[in-house]
N, C-alpha and C positions, 0 to 999 in steps of 0.2 A: 504494500500500500504506499503510495506516495502522497505527501502532504506538504504544504508550504510552512506549517508550524515547525519550529526548528528542533523539536525533541525527537530523539531516536535512541534505540538500543542497538549497541554494536556487539556482535559475537565473534569470538576468536576460536575457530575450530582447532587451530594449532595448540592452543592452551589445553583443550579438552584431551588431546592426544598426549600431550606432555604430562598432564596429571594422571592419566591412566598409567603411563609408564612409571610414574612415581608410586602408584598403588602396587604395581608388579614389583617394583624394587623393594617395597616394604614387606611384601609377602611373597618372597621369591620361590617358595615351594608349593605355592597355591595357584590354581586357575582363578581368573577374575571375571565375574559377571559385571559388565558395565551397566549401571542402573540408569535407565532412560525413561523412567516413569515420569508422570506429570509433564509430558512434553519435554522430557530431559530437563526437569526443574526449570522450565520456562525458556530454555535455550533453543528449543526446536528438535523434536525427536529425530526427524530425518537428518538434520544438520549434524547432530551428535554422532549418529550411526555412521554417516558418511565419513566423519573424522576418524572414526575408530574401525572402520570396515575391515581393514587389512591386519589389524592387530588384536582386536578384542577377542577374547576367548568365547564370550557369549554376551547376550544382552538380556537384561530383566526389566520387565514392565508389568503393567496391570491388566490392560484390556486385551481380550483375545482378538478383536478385529485389528488392533494396532500390531499385534504379532503377525497376523496374516498379511498386513500391508508390508511389513518388513520382508516377509517371504516373497511377496510379489515384486519387491524392489531388489530382489536377487540376494538377499542376506541368507547365507547357508550356515552360519554358526548356530549353536544351540540358542533358543529363545525361551526364557523362563517366566511363566505367569506367577508373579509373587503372591497374589491373592487366590490363586487358582481359578477354578471355573465358577460361573455364575448361572449356568443352566445347561440344558441338553445339547443346545446348539454349540455351546463352547466345547462340550465333551467331544462331539464329533470332529470339530476343527482341531483339537488337540492331536487326535489320531491322524487325521487326514494331512496335517501339515507337519507332523513330526515335532510338536511342541513339547517343552518340559512344563509341568504344572505343579506347583504347591498344592498340597491338600491339608486342610486344617480342620475338617470335620468329616464324620463318617458318610454324610450324604454325598459329598464331592467324590470320594472313592467309589461309592456305589454307581454314581452316574458314569464315571470313567470306566469302571469295570464292565458295565453294560456295553460299552462301545470298544472295548479292547479286542485286538486280534492276535492270534498266535504268531502270525508272520510279521508282525510290526511291534517290536518292543515299546512298551510304554514307560517313559522317564518321569517319575514323580519324586517330589521333594516332600517328605513327611514332616510337617510342622510340629515342633515340640514346644509346648508352653513351659518355659524354664523360669518364669517369674514376670514377664512382661504383662501377662494376664489380658491378652488382646485376642489373639488367635492361636490355635494349636491344641494338641492333645496333652492331657495331664495323666497322672498315675491311674485315675479312675477310667478315663476313656481310651487310653492307649491300647489295652487289649482288644477292644472292639476294632480298633483300626487295623491291627495285625490280622484279625480274622477276615475283615473285608479285603485286605490286600491280597489274601490267598486266592481270590476269585480272579485275579488278573493272570492270563496265561503266560505273558512275556513281560517281565517287569525289571526295570532298572531303578533302583531306589537309592535315594540320598536322604539322610536326616538333616534337618535344619533347625536353627532357633534364631531368635532375634534378641539383642542385648538391649535392655532398658536404660542402663546407666553407665555404658562404656565411656561416656563423656564426663562422668562425675566422680566424686570421692569414692563411692561405694564399688565402683569398677565392675568386673565381670566375673571374678573367681566364683562368687556365690551361685551365679547362674550356670557356670560351667560344671559345678558340682551336681547341681540338679539335672543338668542335661545328661551328664554321664550316668547318673543313677537311673534315669528313665530309659537311656539307650541300652542299658544292660550290657550284654556281650555283643553288642553290634560292632562289626569290624569293617563295615563298608564306608563309603565316602560320607563326609559331613560337610555342611555349609554354615559357617559361624560369623565371620568377621564383617561388620559394617565399616563405614569409614573411621569411626572413633577407634574401633578395635584394631584395624589395620594399622593406624598411626601410633597407638599407645599400648596395645596389649598383644605382642607377638605370640603369646601361648593361646591366643583365642582366634586364630585364623582359620583353621580347617582345611579341607581340601579345596573348597571354593570359598573365595571372599566376595563381598558385594559392595564395592566402592560406589557411594552415591554422591553427597555434596562435595566430596574432595575432587571428584571429576570436573567440577565447575569452579574450582579455585577458591573455595570458602572453607573455613575451619569449622569442625564440629564442636570445638571447645571454646569456653568462654575466656580461658587463661593463656591460650596460645593461638597466635595469628596464623593465617594461612601462609604468610611469607616466611615464618619460622620453619614450616615444613617444606618450603621450596615450591609451593603450589602457585599456579599462575592464573589470575582472575580471567574467566571466559566471557564475561559480560560487563559492558559499560552502559550506564544510562547518562545520556548527555543532552544538553539543551543550550539556551542562550538567554542572555539578559534582553528583555523586552521593555523595560521601563526603569527609570531611576527617580527616586524621591529624596529631597534633602529635608530632614526634619529637625526640630529643635528638642532640647532636653525636656523631658516630661510628656512628649507625645507618644501615642501608642500606634501599634502596627497590627493590621489584620482583624479578622473576625474576633470579636469578644475582647479585643485590646489586651491580649494576654502577654504582650511584650511592650514594656515601657522604656523609652530611650533615656539613659542617665546623662547623656551629653549630646551635643549635636552630632548627627549621623547621616551618612549616605546609605540609602536602602536600594538594593537591586531587586527587581521583580523577574522571576525565572518562569519560562513556559514550561511548567510541570506541576502536577498537582495529584491529588488522590485518584482522580479519574484516569490518570496514567499509571497508577500502581504505586506511587510514592506513598509511604505510610502517613496517614493523617495523624497518627499518634506521635510522629517525630516532634520533639519539642524545640523550642529556641535553644540554640547551641549545637544542633546536629551538624556534623562536619560537612562541608561543601566546598568545592574548589571553583574559583573564578579567575580566569585569565592568568593561570599559572600559580596561583596563591591559594593556600588553604584559609578558609573563613568559616562562618557559621550561618545557619538559618536563624530568622528571627520571626516570632509570631506564629500563628496557627496556619497550617497547611490548608489551602483552598482546594476546590474542585480542579481547577486548571492552572493555578499559580501558586508559587510560594515565595517568600521573601528572604534575602540574605543581606549580610552586613558588607558594605563596600567601603566603609570609612577609611580603612588602611590599605585600600587598592585604588588610588586615585586615578590610574589609567583605565579602569574598568568603566564601561558604559554600555549604551545600547549596542546589542549584537555581540558583546564579549562572550567567549565560550564558557560554558559551565559543565562541571562534572558532578553528577549526583552520586554516582558510585562507580567504582572501577577505575582503570587507567584511562584517561582521556586527554583531549588536546588542552584542557584547562588545568590538568593536574590529576594525581591519583588519590582517590578516597576509598579506603577499603569498605567493601559492602558490609563486612562484619562490624565495622565501627558504626555505620549508619543504623544497622539493625540493633545494635546494643543501645544506642541512643533512643531509638523508638520503642524499646522494650520488646523486641521480637528477635527473630533469627534470620540469617541471610537466606535460608531456603524459602521463607515467605516472601521476601523481597523479590527474589528471582521468579517465583511462581505467580506473583501478583502483577507482573508487568501486563498492562491492558493491551487488547487487540488493536486499539487505535493508535499505539506507538509503532512508528516504522521500524523495521529491523534492517540492519545492514551487516554484511558478513565479510570479514577480512579475507582477501584472497579471491573475492567474486566481484 
């Protein structure tokens, strides 16, 4: 979509590939599912897949129709449905297109077993609830799952779990212990590590890791930046100054007058607001870059605009470049820093970029 409005999101496929390589380097003994769910965390599923087409061990997503789309685009690597199937039509497509599917309840296993074929092995990921308490089998329901799996004539099975606190002080060892207890004498493949576990918990990788947010150059941790891990930001949100106001001490800025100037100020108005996906919760003081210098937002974010402090950037004016997050013409603003200021996480920033924001792709 082309628009005369100056906002745009810029995607760097080379960064996605570099970050995938970093995940592989952190888990050298494991295969790695490139997680491209949620439209590749807002970066564009097909863009991310194309960037990784020649190196990814496999791709993981949610919707069966998107998995079929990848097959129709020539993707031959394994494709994993992270939440499994949602109905009989999905079960048929898993078999027909040779997809891998998580199974987290007996009903999913039964549907897949009904369509299984002896001449076409079915690859399933049995989800173990090790403490996330979201999806998966526990001690009470796991015996039923094993019984249902016996109905599948040709089965390739992997056990998987998902860590709830790999990014926090509690860590993963408590979940690993539960997982091992539930797995019993299982000696087949397991899939364990998400981005946080890949980066911080080498004993919790398993045979298949599942890098997600790290592929897109953001950190899963509040206390360590993406740059500390050598991750490269894959998205920038950029715009320009469309208005400048000079205000006196005591004047307020924006809806509700939530910001009051303590001294004379120059205020820049940026063509970006919450309808573009910038978080309305971002308070005054959220980092932003204008014309090569780091500054701050002021006042409440509006639907189509936000304000920033130009007082110490005398050369900035109408049409000056602005970086909302990521590396850009105006400077580098870590997405994690913007997210922290807004009380959210970079995952939400990336996924929330609105369809009305034009996208440009480096190298195209």
